[in-house]
LOVEXZA-845045 format. One record per residue (C-alpha): x, y, z; residue in three letters. Coordinates in steps of 0.001 Angstrom, whole numbers, plus 500000, padded with zeros to 6 digits. Last residue first. Layout:
# residues N
[[X; Y; Z]; "ALA"]
...
***
This chain:
# residues 428
[[511287; 700660; 657222]; "GLN"]
[[508370; 698849; 655594]; "GLU"]
[[510280; 695570; 655762]; "ILE"]
[[510998; 696077; 659474]; "LYS"]
[[507305; 696779; 660122]; "LYS"]
[[506308; 693619; 658285]; "ASN"]
[[508682; 691597; 660479]; "GLN"]
[[507223; 693097; 663648]; "ASN"]
[[503661; 692382; 662551]; "MET"]
[[504555; 688795; 661637]; "THR"]
[[506185; 688292; 665045]; "GLU"]
[[503102; 689688; 666758]; "LEU"]
[[500809; 687359; 664814]; "ILE"]
[[502935; 684326; 665698]; "GLU"]
[[503144; 685371; 669349]; "LYS"]
[[499370; 685736; 669526]; "ALA"]
[[498968; 682260; 668027]; "ARG"]
[[501218; 680737; 670691]; "SER"]
[[499488; 682672; 673460]; "VAL"]
[[496098; 681360; 672418]; "SER"]
[[492783; 682636; 671106]; "VAL"]
[[492069; 680805; 667851]; "ASN"]
[[488608; 681578; 666522]; "GLY"]
[[490167; 683275; 663510]; "GLU"]
[[488144; 686460; 663985]; "LYS"]
[[488810; 686379; 667741]; "ILE"]
[[492548; 685934; 667136]; "MET"]
[[492606; 688871; 664707]; "MET"]
[[490664; 691122; 667055]; "MET"]
[[493036; 690436; 669954]; "SER"]
[[496113; 690927; 667794]; "ILE"]
[[494879; 694349; 666690]; "GLN"]
[[493757; 695384; 670180]; "GLU"]
[[497115; 694531; 671764]; "ILE"]
[[499039; 695892; 668767]; "LYS"]
[[497729; 699380; 669463]; "GLU"]
[[499970; 699730; 672523]; "GLY"]
[[501974; 696672; 673553]; "THR"]
[[502143; 693012; 672562]; "ALA"]
[[504482; 690648; 674416]; "GLY"]
[[502643; 687333; 674119]; "ALA"]
[[501200; 687790; 677606]; "MET"]
[[499800; 691139; 676435]; "ILE"]
[[498043; 689427; 673515]; "ALA"]
[[496617; 686779; 675865]; "ILE"]
[[495304; 689475; 678184]; "ASN"]
[[493623; 691099; 675196]; "LYS"]
[[492070; 687761; 674200]; "SER"]
[[490400; 687174; 677578]; "HIS"]
[[487120; 688681; 676419]; "LEU"]
[[486966; 686310; 673481]; "LYS"]
[[488321; 683553; 675680]; "MET"]
[[485391; 683896; 678050]; "HIS"]
[[482781; 684018; 675318]; "GLY"]
[[483996; 680869; 673611]; "LYS"]
[[485105; 679129; 676805]; "GLN"]
[[481826; 678910; 678685]; "ILE"]
[[479959; 676616; 676347]; "GLY"]
[[477882; 677601; 673327]; "GLU"]
[[474427; 677131; 674832]; "ASN"]
[[473814; 675773; 678317]; "SER"]
[[477196; 676875; 679602]; "LEU"]
[[476739; 680365; 678166]; "ALA"]
[[473266; 680701; 679670]; "ARG"]
[[474495; 679244; 682949]; "ILE"]
[[477241; 681872; 683210]; "ALA"]
[[475189; 684847; 682065]; "SER"]
[[472389; 684048; 684485]; "PHE"]
[[474789; 683573; 687400]; "ASN"]
[[476407; 686965; 686809]; "GLN"]
[[473038; 688672; 686787]; "ALA"]
[[471988; 686935; 690015]; "LEU"]
[[475208; 687896; 691778]; "GLY"]
[[474983; 691499; 690592]; "SER"]
[[471369; 691679; 691765]; "ALA"]
[[472414; 690489; 695238]; "ALA"]
[[475145; 693139; 695402]; "ILE"]
[[472720; 695899; 694411]; "LEU"]
[[470209; 694701; 696988]; "MET"]
[[472865; 694789; 699711]; "ALA"]
[[473933; 698300; 698665]; "LEU"]
[[470348; 699522; 698902]; "GLU"]
[[470066; 698044; 702374]; "LYS"]
[[473306; 699734; 703435]; "SER"]
[[471946; 703217; 702755]; "ASN"]
[[471633; 706050; 700217]; "THR"]
[[473078; 704562; 697067]; "ILE"]
[[474337; 706568; 694104]; "ASP"]
[[476511; 703715; 692815]; "MET"]
[[479028; 706273; 691550]; "ILE"]
[[479147; 707834; 695018]; "LYS"]
[[479804; 704414; 696539]; "LEU"]
[[482662; 703984; 694082]; "CYS"]
[[484077; 707379; 695037]; "THR"]
[[484068; 706552; 698745]; "LYS"]
[[485765; 703233; 698007]; "VAL"]
[[488400; 704990; 695920]; "ILE"]
[[489054; 707546; 698682]; "PRO"]
[[489565; 704909; 701406]; "HIS"]
[[489187; 706502; 704845]; "THR"]
[[485497; 706581; 705787]; "ASN"]
[[484546; 703444; 703873]; "ILE"]
[[487634; 701793; 705355]; "ILE"]
[[485608; 700849; 708429]; "GLY"]
[[482504; 702872; 709247]; "GLY"]
[[479495; 703883; 707186]; "VAL"]
[[477858; 702360; 704109]; "THR"]
[[477742; 698883; 705569]; "GLY"]
[[477324; 695314; 704447]; "VAL"]
[[476090; 692032; 705903]; "ALA"]
[[474601; 690012; 703055]; "ILE"]
[[472790; 686727; 703667]; "PRO"]
[[471623; 685345; 700323]; "ILE"]
[[468387; 684918; 698389]; "GLU"]
[[468526; 684734; 694603]; "ILE"]
[[465766; 684392; 692045]; "GLU"]
[[465708; 683785; 688312]; "GLY"]
[[462745; 683727; 685950]; "VAL"]
[[462984; 682461; 682377]; "LEU"]
[[460133; 683269; 680026]; "ASP"]
[[457650; 680503; 679173]; "GLY"]
[[454724; 682903; 679301]; "ASN"]
[[453365; 681395; 682537]; "SER"]
[[456780; 681746; 684170]; "ASP"]
[[459710; 679389; 683679]; "PRO"]
[[461994; 678429; 686595]; "TYR"]
[[465417; 679231; 688018]; "TRP"]
[[466695; 679141; 691591]; "LYS"]
[[469803; 680775; 692942]; "THR"]
[[472148; 679903; 695801]; "LEU"]
[[472615; 676458; 694257]; "SER"]
[[473050; 673622; 696745]; "ARG"]
[[475342; 672278; 699486]; "TYR"]
[[473367; 669604; 701295]; "GLN"]
[[472107; 669654; 704901]; "GLY"]
[[469143; 671981; 704440]; "ASP"]
[[471216; 675114; 705177]; "ARG"]
[[473866; 674090; 702672]; "CYS"]
[[473862; 677197; 700463]; "ALA"]
[[473434; 679392; 703532]; "TYR"]
[[476868; 678320; 704750]; "ALA"]
[[478285; 679254; 701354]; "HIS"]
[[476624; 682648; 701516]; "CYS"]
[[477844; 683399; 705022]; "GLY"]
[[481441; 682470; 704244]; "ALA"]
[[481471; 684529; 701045]; "GLU"]
[[479937; 687588; 702753]; "ILE"]
[[482521; 687374; 705533]; "ALA"]
[[485328; 687086; 702982]; "ARG"]
[[483833; 690039; 701054]; "PHE"]
[[484300; 692380; 703997]; "ASP"]
[[483076; 695495; 702186]; "GLN"]
[[484984; 698384; 700631]; "GLY"]
[[482406; 699148; 697931]; "ALA"]
[[484707; 698037; 695091]; "ALA"]
[[485376; 694821; 697012]; "ILE"]
[[481669; 694138; 697558]; "ALA"]
[[480871; 694819; 693895]; "VAL"]
[[483419; 692297; 692666]; "SER"]
[[482596; 689859; 695462]; "ASP"]
[[478920; 689523; 694553]; "VAL"]
[[479434; 689228; 690803]; "GLY"]
[[482156; 686597; 690874]; "ASN"]
[[480293; 685185; 693890]; "MET"]
[[477530; 683985; 691591]; "ILE"]
[[480097; 682228; 689423]; "GLY"]
[[481513; 680505; 692502]; "LYS"]
[[477950; 679421; 693240]; "ASN"]
[[477764; 677383; 690032]; "HIS"]
[[481261; 676021; 690630]; "THR"]
[[480298; 674767; 694101]; "VAL"]
[[476871; 673592; 692932]; "ALA"]
[[478376; 671348; 690233]; "ARG"]
[[480321; 669268; 692756]; "TYR"]
[[477394; 669412; 695185]; "THR"]
[[474917; 667819; 692772]; "ASP"]
[[471151; 668381; 693058]; "SER"]
[[470680; 672147; 692891]; "TYR"]
[[473539; 672735; 690475]; "ALA"]
[[472339; 669872; 688258]; "MET"]
[[468777; 671173; 688204]; "ALA"]
[[470065; 674675; 687412]; "TYR"]
[[471788; 673394; 684269]; "SER"]
[[468647; 671455; 683326]; "PHE"]
[[466664; 674684; 683683]; "LEU"]
[[469219; 676439; 681480]; "ILE"]
[[468711; 673779; 678808]; "ARG"]
[[464952; 674312; 678878]; "LYS"]
[[465327; 678085; 678578]; "VAL"]
[[467745; 677558; 675687]; "ILE"]
[[465193; 675341; 673913]; "GLU"]
[[462390; 677819; 674498]; "GLU"]
[[464101; 680638; 672650]; "GLY"]
[[467579; 682107; 672363]; "GLY"]
[[467993; 684579; 675214]; "ILE"]
[[465913; 687529; 674059]; "ALA"]
[[463002; 685403; 672796]; "ASP"]
[[462836; 683627; 676162]; "LYS"]
[[462381; 686886; 678051]; "PRO"]
[[464671; 687088; 681127]; "PHE"]
[[462791; 687875; 684323]; "THR"]
[[464650; 689023; 687438]; "GLY"]
[[464323; 688489; 691165]; "LYS"]
[[466476; 689672; 694065]; "CYS"]
[[466566; 688873; 697755]; "ARG"]
[[468818; 690104; 700537]; "ALA"]
[[468862; 688365; 703904]; "LEU"]
[[469926; 690045; 707149]; "ARG"]
[[468509; 687808; 709878]; "SER"]
[[470501; 684882; 708469]; "THR"]
[[473732; 686852; 708855]; "ALA"]
[[476171; 683965; 709255]; "TYR"]
[[479089; 686254; 710000]; "ASN"]
[[478566; 685600; 713699]; "SER"]
[[479716; 688237; 716173]; "LEU"]
[[482102; 687534; 719014]; "ILE"]
[[482324; 686482; 722663]; "LYS"]
[[484160; 683197; 723138]; "LEU"]
[[484975; 681589; 726498]; "ILE"]
[[482421; 682657; 729124]; "VAL"]
[[482430; 680812; 732436]; "LYS"]
[[479384; 679766; 734408]; "GLY"]
[[477906; 681039; 737679]; "GLY"]
[[474739; 681738; 735736]; "THR"]
[[473919; 685390; 736423]; "ILE"]
[[477471; 686428; 737221]; "THR"]
[[478869; 684800; 734092]; "GLU"]
[[476136; 686432; 731998]; "ILE"]
[[476996; 689837; 733454]; "LYS"]
[[480695; 689288; 732714]; "PRO"]
[[479834; 688552; 729041]; "ALA"]
[[477552; 691576; 728572]; "VAL"]
[[480282; 694079; 727644]; "ALA"]
[[482339; 691691; 725523]; "GLU"]
[[479315; 690834; 723401]; "CYS"]
[[478424; 694521; 723044]; "MET"]
[[481906; 695403; 721823]; "THR"]
[[481836; 692528; 719343]; "ASN"]
[[478493; 693727; 718025]; "VAL"]
[[479793; 697298; 717685]; "VAL"]
[[482924; 696240; 715851]; "ASN"]
[[481288; 693817; 713432]; "ALA"]
[[478336; 696035; 712555]; "GLY"]
[[478192; 696271; 708780]; "MET"]
[[477040; 699796; 709474]; "ALA"]
[[473892; 701359; 708014]; "ASP"]
[[471605; 700358; 710918]; "LYS"]
[[473415; 697871; 713212]; "THR"]
[[470225; 696353; 714619]; "ASP"]
[[471659; 693909; 717140]; "VAL"]
[[470478; 690435; 718110]; "PHE"]
[[472303; 688951; 721091]; "ILE"]
[[472915; 685220; 721172]; "GLU"]
[[473793; 683243; 724283]; "VAL"]
[[475291; 679887; 723360]; "ILE"]
[[475165; 677279; 726117]; "ILE"]
[[477670; 674471; 726086]; "MET"]
[[477500; 670702; 726114]; "GLN"]
[[480278; 668156; 726232]; "GLY"]
[[483970; 668555; 725570]; "LEU"]
[[483998; 665766; 722994]; "ARG"]
[[487604; 666420; 721919]; "ASN"]
[[487261; 664973; 718403]; "ILE"]
[[484597; 667579; 717655]; "SER"]
[[480878; 666976; 718211]; "ASP"]
[[480655; 669404; 721122]; "ASP"]
[[476965; 669525; 721933]; "ASN"]
[[474961; 672702; 721517]; "VAL"]
[[472721; 674776; 723730]; "TYR"]
[[470484; 677650; 722787]; "LYS"]
[[469802; 681086; 724188]; "THR"]
[[468146; 684248; 722913]; "LYS"]
[[468615; 687959; 723538]; "VAL"]
[[466768; 690689; 721640]; "ASP"]
[[466818; 694258; 720360]; "ILE"]
[[470405; 695429; 720797]; "CYS"]
[[470548; 698842; 719137]; "LYS"]
[[473204; 700429; 716959]; "ALA"]
[[473454; 704237; 716816]; "PHE"]
[[474603; 705492; 720227]; "LYS"]
[[476494; 702358; 721150]; "SER"]
[[477940; 700636; 724211]; "LYS"]
[[475171; 701408; 726726]; "THR"]
[[472881; 699313; 724523]; "ASN"]
[[474546; 696092; 725595]; "ALA"]
[[473740; 696809; 729244]; "LEU"]
[[470080; 697496; 728459]; "ASP"]
[[469807; 694282; 726452]; "ILE"]
[[471384; 692230; 729240]; "ILE"]
[[469052; 693807; 731815]; "LYS"]
[[466043; 693091; 729600]; "ASN"]
[[466965; 689427; 729172]; "ARG"]
[[467643; 688743; 732843]; "SER"]
[[464808; 686199; 733189]; "ASP"]
[[465953; 684595; 729947]; "GLU"]
[[469485; 684275; 731290]; "ILE"]
[[468248; 682607; 734470]; "LEU"]
[[466039; 680286; 732409]; "LYS"]
[[469015; 679264; 730269]; "MET"]
[[470976; 678400; 733401]; "ALA"]
[[468090; 676343; 734815]; "SER"]
[[467501; 674501; 731535]; "ASP"]
[[471162; 673609; 731325]; "ILE"]
[[471175; 672496; 734968]; "ASN"]
[[468149; 670274; 734378]; "PRO"]
[[469890; 668742; 731334]; "THR"]
[[472951; 667596; 733258]; "ASN"]
[[476236; 667847; 731375]; "HIS"]
[[476044; 671593; 731947]; "LEU"]
[[477171; 671132; 735545]; "ASP"]
[[480815; 671931; 734863]; "GLU"]
[[479826; 675171; 733190]; "HIS"]
[[480496; 676669; 729746]; "ILE"]
[[479065; 679791; 728115]; "LEU"]
[[479825; 680885; 724552]; "GLN"]
[[478625; 684429; 723833]; "ILE"]
[[477452; 684982; 720266]; "GLN"]
[[476600; 688220; 718465]; "GLY"]
[[473981; 688225; 715730]; "ILE"]
[[473526; 690993; 713188]; "MET"]
[[470219; 692600; 712196]; "ILE"]
[[470235; 695151; 709381]; "SER"]
[[466527; 694845; 708542]; "GLU"]
[[465691; 692445; 705744]; "ASP"]
[[466275; 693141; 702058]; "VAL"]
[[464209; 693464; 698911]; "SER"]
[[464835; 693318; 695187]; "ALA"]
[[462984; 693500; 691872]; "VAL"]
[[465279; 693467; 688872]; "PHE"]
[[464676; 695173; 685565]; "GLY"]
[[461399; 696048; 683894]; "GLY"]
[[461177; 693137; 681494]; "SER"]
[[463535; 694672; 678923]; "THR"]
[[465867; 695523; 681822]; "LYS"]
[[466402; 691818; 682479]; "ALA"]
[[468154; 691571; 679100]; "ILE"]
[[470349; 694593; 679802]; "LYS"]
[[471139; 693314; 683300]; "ALA"]
[[472375; 690042; 681820]; "ALA"]
[[474575; 691902; 679349]; "ASN"]
[[476039; 694142; 682026]; "SER"]
[[476797; 691177; 684307]; "ALA"]
[[478509; 689288; 681490]; "ALA"]
[[480583; 692281; 680401]; "ALA"]
[[481693; 692931; 683976]; "ILE"]
[[482649; 689321; 684712]; "VAL"]
[[484277; 688280; 681437]; "SER"]
[[487777; 689707; 681866]; "PRO"]
[[488428; 688275; 685348]; "GLU"]
[[490681; 690521; 687487]; "GLU"]
[[487823; 692020; 689456]; "THR"]
[[486650; 695228; 691097]; "ALA"]
[[483102; 696044; 689996]; "MET"]
[[481598; 699540; 689984]; "PRO"]
[[477840; 699364; 689272]; "VAL"]
[[476066; 702173; 687456]; "LEU"]
[[472476; 702093; 688602]; "TYR"]
[[468985; 702668; 687264]; "GLU"]
[[466074; 702847; 689703]; "LYS"]
[[462807; 701024; 688974]; "ASN"]
[[463216; 698565; 691864]; "ASN"]
[[466623; 697627; 690474]; "ILE"]
[[467661; 698631; 686953]; "VAL"]
[[471198; 697635; 686017]; "PHE"]
[[472104; 698529; 682429]; "ASN"]
[[475752; 699176; 683328]; "ASN"]
[[478696; 697331; 684817]; "ALA"]
[[481583; 699703; 685426]; "ILE"]
[[485194; 698594; 685725]; "GLY"]
[[487726; 698431; 688514]; "ILE"]
[[491022; 696648; 687870]; "PRO"]
[[492736; 695164; 690937]; "ILE"]
[[495867; 696879; 692224]; "PRO"]
[[497902; 695274; 695003]; "PHE"]
[[498990; 698210; 697138]; "ILE"]
[[502179; 699198; 698906]; "GLY"]
[[504592; 698174; 701679]; "ILE"]
[[502305; 697829; 704690]; "ALA"]
[[503751; 696109; 707792]; "ASN"]
[[500341; 695761; 709488]; "GLU"]
[[497277; 696816; 707563]; "VAL"]
[[494908; 699787; 707355]; "MET"]
[[496958; 702454; 709109]; "GLY"]
[[499973; 701787; 706933]; "ASN"]
[[497797; 702178; 703876]; "LEU"]
[[496577; 705579; 705035]; "ILE"]
[[500113; 706700; 705875]; "ASP"]
[[501202; 705561; 702409]; "PHE"]
[[498907; 708028; 700735]; "GLU"]
[[496225; 706413; 698635]; "LEU"]
[[495193; 707638; 695204]; "ALA"]
[[497836; 705523; 693475]; "GLY"]
[[500181; 703719; 695823]; "THR"]
[[503107; 703755; 693402]; "ASN"]
[[506098; 702788; 695492]; "ARG"]
[[505153; 699107; 695628]; "PHE"]
[[505513; 698508; 691905]; "TYR"]
[[508790; 700424; 692091]; "ASP"]
[[510330; 697501; 693983]; "ILE"]
[[509953; 695249; 690957]; "GLU"]
[[511437; 697853; 688626]; "LYS"]
[[514409; 698371; 690952]; "ASP"]
[[515147; 694634; 690886]; "GLN"]
[[514579; 692312; 693829]; "LEU"]
[[517323; 690330; 695539]; "ASN"]
[[515044; 689045; 698292]; "LYS"]
[[516875; 690423; 701347]; "GLU"]
[[518238; 693545; 699670]; "THR"]
[[515105; 694568; 697797]; "LYS"]
[[512899; 693688; 700747]; "LEU"]
[[514991; 695816; 703120]; "HIS"]
[[515085; 698704; 700666]; "HIS"]
[[511301; 698569; 700381]; "LEU"]
[[510889; 698566; 704141]; "ARG"]
[[513302; 701451; 704522]; "GLU"]
[[511457; 703433; 701856]; "GLU"]
[[508131; 703034; 703666]; "HIS"]
[[509624; 703909; 707030]; "THR"]
[[510709; 701123; 709350]; "MET"]
[[509109; 700418; 712744]; "ASP"]
[[507000; 697488; 711483]; "ARG"]
[[510071; 695827; 710011]; "PHE"]
[[511854; 695896; 713351]; "LYS"]
[[514968; 698027; 713323]; "LYS"]
[[518311; 696367; 714016]; "LYS"]
[[519744; 697458; 717356]; "THR"]
[[520622; 693946; 718506]; "ASN"]
[[522804; 694273; 721618]; "MET"]
***
């Protein structure tokens, strides 16, 4: 009889010992997973299956953000050296024109119930089934609302789609419930409501429900942000013109649009992660929104105003929450939200949208002027020094020397470090 413990049943130390033995890890490597920072292991173990530790991502503060006349400090969790500095710089420039202006829709999430029926291949039967659901709209809404004290189902709609996959399974009806999730992201409550009304829909139509789950394409929960960047503060009319050409390429060419939007998500994801949000859902929704007209395009738009200053706008679906999930259990997330000084999920959505717009401005400005590498490598120089083996004060010293020389590389960092070490030996 096999009495060996399952990994999930082991204690923290037992899991680490198992990994060390099975994968021949060193004590130092295992110690990385012992230090869980501000989180007790029991909290981690409750968040994910088979927890062993944490994967730390640096959190920094982007400043200068003014949104709707309120100033914010913005925690950003990211491993890229240039993200926080770029966002702060962009916000500083926008601040000279009054900062960002933002708005957001109500917190409406969509739940989907997939209904199939043998007779759905006939249009009259589809129309009949959809009519039955429409006639029972109020009953479906009332049933959904028995599952939550705070969220509220406000509408039910139907549509039908054809299976265009390789299987060609025919037509299906999609019943969509629209739920105001207030300050929650809403995944759990929407899923609960979908599961609750599914049997009712089967009874009404005589069909069979397959899927019942929320959609992360939150098109009824759009956040918008606008900022003006004075031409004199960004390099003059020529830079504005070059930025407009950069935007034109991102709007018109998918290959450029993907990288353009990745830069936007550098800002969006960094804030979302620090605030304990489902950044994968936000990513998926934003990228879907980028191709809503049939072609993948820029999520931002840029144009000159009557003074020739550069104006940027962003509109993206953002489903976020300030209650529920890890927000109630993760001490760092709770602290980051406190630093943001936000009062509701709408404010968080606007802050995330502004971060994406700011990040995009800095990226296209650099690309349109000196190129992305000069500024990026300048900020990356400390990482390069560490990679070369520098520690303590030498990291900053080597970084500054490489920036001054205009040669930021591991090989150059190693040369400088070797010279420093040799000079130290001579002095001794």
